[in-house]
C-alpha positions as CSV (number, residue, x, y, z in Angstrom):
1,M,0.2,-0.4,-0.2
2,F,2.7,2.1,0.8
3,A,5.0,1.5,-2.6
4,K,1.4,2.5,-4.5
5,T,0.6,5.4,-2.7
6,F,4.8,6.8,-2.8
7,R,4.5,6.0,-7.1
8,C,1.8,8.1,-7.0
9,L,3.2,10.9,-5.3
10,L,6.0,10.2,-7.7
11,H,4.0,10.3,-10.6
12,A,2.4,13.6,-9.3
13,N,5.7,15.9,-9.2
14,L,6.9,14.4,-12.0
15,L,4.2,16.0,-13.9
16,I,4.1,18.7,-11.4
17,I,7.5,19.2,-12.7
18,V,7.5,18.8,-16.5
19,A,4.5,21.1,-16.3
20,S,6.4,23.6,-14.5
21,M,8.8,23.5,-17.3
22,L,6.6,23.9,-20.0
23,M,4.9,27.1,-18.6
24,A,9.1,28.8,-17.7
25,T,9.6,28.1,-21.6
26,N,6.5,30.3,-22.6
27,V,8.1,33.5,-22.5
28,Y,6.1,36.7,-23.9
29,A,8.3,39.4,-25.9
30,Q,8.5,42.3,-24.0
31,K,6.2,45.0,-24.9
32,H,6.6,48.2,-26.4
33,G,4.7,52.0,-26.7
34,I,2.6,54.3,-25.3
35,G,-0.8,54.7,-24.7
36,V,-3.2,57.9,-25.5
37,I,-6.1,58.7,-22.9
38,K,-8.1,62.0,-24.0
39,S,-11.0,63.9,-23.0
40,C,-13.0,67.5,-23.2
41,G,-13.9,70.3,-21.8
42,P,-17.0,71.7,-20.2
43,P,-20.2,72.2,-23.1
44,V,-19.3,74.6,-26.3
45,R,-22.2,76.6,-27.5
46,V,-23.0,76.9,-31.1
47,C,-24.8,80.0,-31.3
48,D,-22.9,83.3,-31.9
49,T,-25.5,86.1,-31.9
50,N,-28.8,86.9,-30.7
51,E,-30.1,86.5,-34.3
52,D,-28.6,82.6,-34.1
53,C,-31.5,82.0,-31.5
54,D,-34.4,83.6,-33.2
55,D,-37.6,81.5,-32.8
56,G,-39.2,82.9,-35.9
57,D,-41.4,84.2,-33.5
58,A,-41.7,88.0,-33.1
59,C,-43.2,88.1,-29.4
60,T,-40.2,86.2,-27.6
61,D,-37.3,86.7,-27.3
62,E,-33.8,84.9,-27.2
63,E,-30.2,86.1,-26.6
64,C,-27.0,83.9,-26.9
65,N,-25.2,83.1,-23.9
66,D,-21.5,84.2,-24.9
67,S,-20.5,83.1,-21.3
68,L,-20.1,79.5,-22.6
69,P,-17.0,79.1,-25.0
70,D,-17.8,78.3,-28.4
71,T,-14.2,76.8,-29.1
72,Y,-14.1,73.0,-29.1
73,L,-11.4,72.0,-26.5
74,C,-9.7,68.5,-26.2
75,I,-6.7,67.6,-24.3
76,F,-5.4,64.2,-25.2
77,D,-2.0,62.7,-23.3
78,A,0.4,59.9,-24.7
79,I,1.5,58.3,-21.7
80,Y,5.2,56.0,-21.7
81,L,4.1,52.4,-21.1
82,D,7.0,50.5,-22.5
83,E,8.2,47.4,-20.7
84,A,11.9,47.1,-22.4
85,G,12.6,50.5,-20.8
86,D,13.3,52.1,-24.6
87,T,13.3,56.0,-25.2
88,I,10.2,56.6,-27.4
89,L,10.3,59.2,-29.6
90,L,7.1,61.6,-30.4
91,N,6.9,63.4,-33.5
92,N,3.5,64.0,-34.4
93,A,-0.5,65.1,-33.2
94,R,-3.6,65.4,-34.8
95,D,-7.1,65.7,-33.7
96,I,-10.2,63.7,-35.9
97,I,-13.3,65.5,-35.3
98,A,-16.6,63.8,-36.8
99,T,-17.7,67.0,-38.0
100,A,-21.8,67.0,-39.6
101,G,-20.1,68.3,-42.8
102,G,-17.6,64.9,-42.4
103,D,-14.0,64.0,-40.1
104,T,-12.4,67.8,-40.3
105,T,-9.0,67.7,-38.9
106,V,-6.6,69.5,-36.9
107,N,-2.8,69.2,-37.0
108,Y,0.0,70.1,-35.9
109,P,1.0,73.1,-34.8
110,A,-2.2,73.8,-34.5
111,I,-2.5,71.1,-31.7
112,T,-0.4,72.3,-28.8
113,I,1.5,71.0,-26.6
114,S,-0.1,71.6,-23.3
115,D,2.1,70.0,-20.4
116,V,5.3,68.1,-19.8
117,E,5.0,65.2,-17.0
118,G,7.8,62.9,-15.7
119,N,10.7,61.5,-17.4
120,S,9.8,63.4,-20.4
121,R,11.3,66.7,-22.6
122,C,10.5,68.4,-25.8
123,T,12.1,70.9,-28.7
124,D,12.7,74.1,-26.8
125,S,10.7,76.0,-29.2
126,T,12.9,78.9,-29.0
127,L,16.5,77.0,-29.8
128,G,15.7,74.2,-31.7
129,L,16.1,70.8,-33.0
130,G,18.5,69.6,-30.5
131,F,17.7,71.8,-27.5
132,W,15.3,70.2,-24.4
133,I,12.8,71.6,-22.1
134,G,11.3,69.5,-19.7
135,P,8.3,69.9,-16.9
136,A,9.9,72.8,-15.8
137,G,8.4,74.8,-18.9
138,T,5.1,75.8,-19.7
139,E,3.6,75.9,-22.9
140,G,4.4,77.7,-25.5
141,D,8.0,76.3,-24.9
142,W,7.4,72.4,-26.1
143,I,7.3,71.8,-29.9
144,L,8.2,68.4,-31.8
145,P,9.8,66.4,-31.7
146,C,9.1,64.9,-28.2
147,E,11.1,61.9,-26.0
148,M,9.9,60.2,-23.3
149,T,11.4,57.4,-20.7
150,E,11.0,55.6,-18.2
151,P,9.4,57.8,-14.7
152,D,11.7,57.7,-11.8
153,V,8.1,57.5,-9.8
154,G,4.9,58.2,-11.4
155,F,4.3,58.6,-15.1
156,S,6.3,60.3,-18.0
157,S,3.5,61.7,-20.4
158,V,3.3,64.6,-22.9
159,E,-0.2,66.3,-23.1
160,F,-1.6,68.0,-26.6
161,K,-4.1,70.3,-26.5
162,S,-6.7,70.8,-29.2
163,N,-8.9,74.1,-29.2
164,T,-9.4,75.9,-32.3
165,Y,-12.8,74.2,-34.2
166,E,-15.3,75.8,-33.8
167,P,-18.5,73.7,-34.3
168,T,-21.8,74.7,-36.1
169,E,-25.6,74.8,-35.4
170,A,-25.6,71.5,-38.1
171,D,-23.2,69.6,-35.8
172,F,-25.0,70.2,-32.5
173,L,-28.4,68.9,-35.1
174,A,-26.7,66.2,-36.2
175,D,-25.7,64.8,-32.5
176,S,-25.1,67.1,-29.2
177,N,-21.9,65.1,-28.3
178,L,-19.1,65.3,-31.5
179,P,-16.9,61.9,-31.8
180,D,-13.3,63.1,-31.6
181,Q,-10.7,61.3,-32.0
182,G,-6.8,62.8,-31.1
183,E,-3.7,60.3,-32.8
184,V,0.3,60.8,-31.7
185,K,2.7,59.6,-34.4
186,W,5.6,57.5,-32.3
187,M,9.1,55.3,-32.7
188,D,10.6,53.3,-30.5
189,I,14.5,53.5,-30.3
190,C,15.4,50.7,-28.6
191,D,17.9,51.8,-26.5
192,G,16.5,50.3,-23.2
193,D,16.8,46.5,-22.5
194,T,18.9,44.6,-25.3
195,S,18.8,41.0,-23.8
196,N,16.5,40.2,-27.1
197,G,19.2,41.2,-30.0
198,A,17.8,44.4,-30.9
199,E,20.1,47.1,-31.7
200,S,19.9,50.7,-30.9
201,C,19.1,53.0,-33.4
202,D,21.8,55.6,-35.0
203,A,22.5,59.0,-35.5
204,D,20.5,59.7,-37.2
205,W,17.4,58.2,-35.5
206,I,15.7,61.3,-35.9
207,E,15.7,61.0,-39.3
208,G,13.9,57.5,-39.1
209,D,17.0,55.4,-40.5
210,P,16.3,52.1,-38.8
211,V,19.0,49.7,-37.7
212,N,17.2,46.3,-36.5
213,C,14.9,48.4,-34.6
214,N,11.4,50.3,-34.5
215,C,13.2,53.3,-35.7
216,V,10.2,54.0,-38.0
217,D,7.1,55.5,-37.2
218,N,4.3,53.5,-35.9
219,P,0.8,53.6,-37.0
220,W,-1.2,56.6,-35.5
221,S,-1.8,55.9,-31.2
222,P,-5.1,56.6,-30.7
223,G,-7.6,58.3,-28.0
224,I,-11.2,59.0,-28.2
225,A,-13.4,61.0,-26.5
226,S,-16.6,63.8,-27.3
227,Q,-17.3,67.0,-26.9
228,S,-20.9,68.1,-25.6
229,L,-22.1,70.4,-27.7
230,V,-25.3,72.8,-26.7
231,E,-27.3,75.6,-28.7
232,G,-26.5,78.2,-26.1
233,C,-29.6,80.4,-26.7
234,V,-31.5,81.9,-23.5
235,D,-34.9,82.2,-23.6
236,L,-35.6,86.2,-22.0
237,G,-40.0,85.4,-21.9
238,T,-42.4,87.7,-24.1
239,T,-41.5,90.8,-25.7
240,E,-42.4,94.1,-23.8
241,C,-44.0,95.7,-26.4
242,P,-43.5,99.9,-25.6
243,E,-46.7,102.2,-24.2
244,G,-48.3,104.4,-26.2
245,N,-50.1,107.2,-25.7
246,A,-53.2,107.2,-22.8
247,C,-55.7,105.9,-25.7
248,Q,-53.4,103.5,-26.8
249,E,-52.6,99.4,-25.9
250,P,-49.5,98.2,-26.7
251,F,-50.0,94.5,-28.4
252,C,-47.3,91.9,-29.8
253,D,-48.4,90.0,-32.8
254,E,-46.4,86.7,-33.5
255,S,-45.7,87.9,-37.1
256,T,-45.9,91.7,-37.6
257,G,-44.1,92.5,-33.7
258,C,-45.4,95.2,-31.5
259,G,-48.4,97.2,-32.2
260,L,-51.2,99.9,-30.6
261,D,-55.1,99.8,-30.6
262,D,-57.1,102.8,-30.5
263,V,-59.1,101.9,-27.1
264,S,-61.0,105.7,-27.7
265,D,-64.4,103.7,-27.4
266,E,-63.4,101.6,-24.5
267,C,-63.8,104.9,-21.7
268,P,-66.7,104.5,-19.5
269,E,-70.1,106.0,-19.9
270,G,-70.9,108.5,-17.1
271,N,-74.5,109.6,-16.1
272,A,-77.2,110.5,-18.4
273,C,-76.0,114.0,-18.9
274,Q,-72.8,112.8,-19.4
275,E,-70.8,111.7,-22.7
276,P,-66.8,109.6,-22.8
277,F,-64.0,111.0,-24.1
278,C,-60.7,109.7,-24.5
279,D,-57.5,112.7,-24.8
280,P,-54.2,111.0,-25.7
281,A,-52.2,113.1,-22.7
282,T,-54.6,112.4,-19.9
283,G,-56.4,109.2,-21.2
284,C,-60.0,109.1,-20.4
285,G,-62.4,111.7,-19.3
286,L,-66.1,112.7,-19.3
287,D,-67.7,116.2,-20.9
288,D,-70.8,117.5,-19.8
289,V,-73.8,117.6,-22.6
290,S,-76.3,119.2,-20.1
291,D,-76.4,122.2,-22.9
292,E,-77.1,119.8,-25.8
293,C,-80.8,118.7,-24.3
294,P,-83.4,119.9,-26.8
295,E,-85.5,123.4,-25.7
296,T,-88.9,123.0,-24.8
297,S,-91.7,125.6,-25.9
298,S,-92.0,128.1,-23.7
299,R,-95.8,129.4,-24.6
300,P,-98.4,129.0,-22.5
301,M,-100.8,125.8,-22.6
302,R,-104.2,126.4,-24.2
303,L,-106.6,124.6,-22.6
304,A,-109.5,123.1,-25.3
305,T,-113.1,124.7,-24.3
306,P,-115.3,121.6,-23.5
307,F,-118.5,121.1,-25.4
308,Y,-122.1,121.0,-23.7
């Protein structure tokens, strides 16, 4: 019984060892590249002037709320994710907006670099290619190309801003959420872990000269979001038509707008000896018309002589 149990345990242990060896040979290559995340700002209005808000009713007032932004604002970040610790070169960016009239592409340099984090640096906009400026810079200091390396802590990233497209009424009517895709073009310089035999790019890597490496542009890496749109119009209520004189009443017609009705004949009646009237300055009044009563005869009345 003991021998049988021992043989079973031995076979089981051998199976575990063989399985472990097989699992150990299933090694995946290191993953290279970046991730792109994206977000868009507060709702954007599509009206530009009060006339854009006219609903066709002459008796209501609307205005365009210009406290809301009228320009699309989205940002997208390229985030370092390379497992081999290679330097990643970012060399282009664009934003594709699905407008009512079809895709509209905003290309760099209309796309700007708005932030740099971690072990990332971009070309100094003043000094040009070969001069770098990192997180200490501010928007306007950075231009492409940019480099990202493995962060010491946190993450390494470069943030891009798209803030030029002005949505239209047609965009709003088609979809109140404007779909958008920010994209970044990048290449891997392969200067990190070279244990798999890959070589670093040579001195001409900026020109895209490949040497046993990925020193050419990869496909665009996308980040997707949408920009909320609002009409931006504010209903101010019913039009307040101007007053006329004391004998007129203001009114509003949906087609023609404000007007004035003559209400002189609506002045209240007085007693039997008064006639109502309306004065444009003072309004309704009553005239005494007693002297307009017809006169009676002043001759004495003759009595008829009776007949007997």
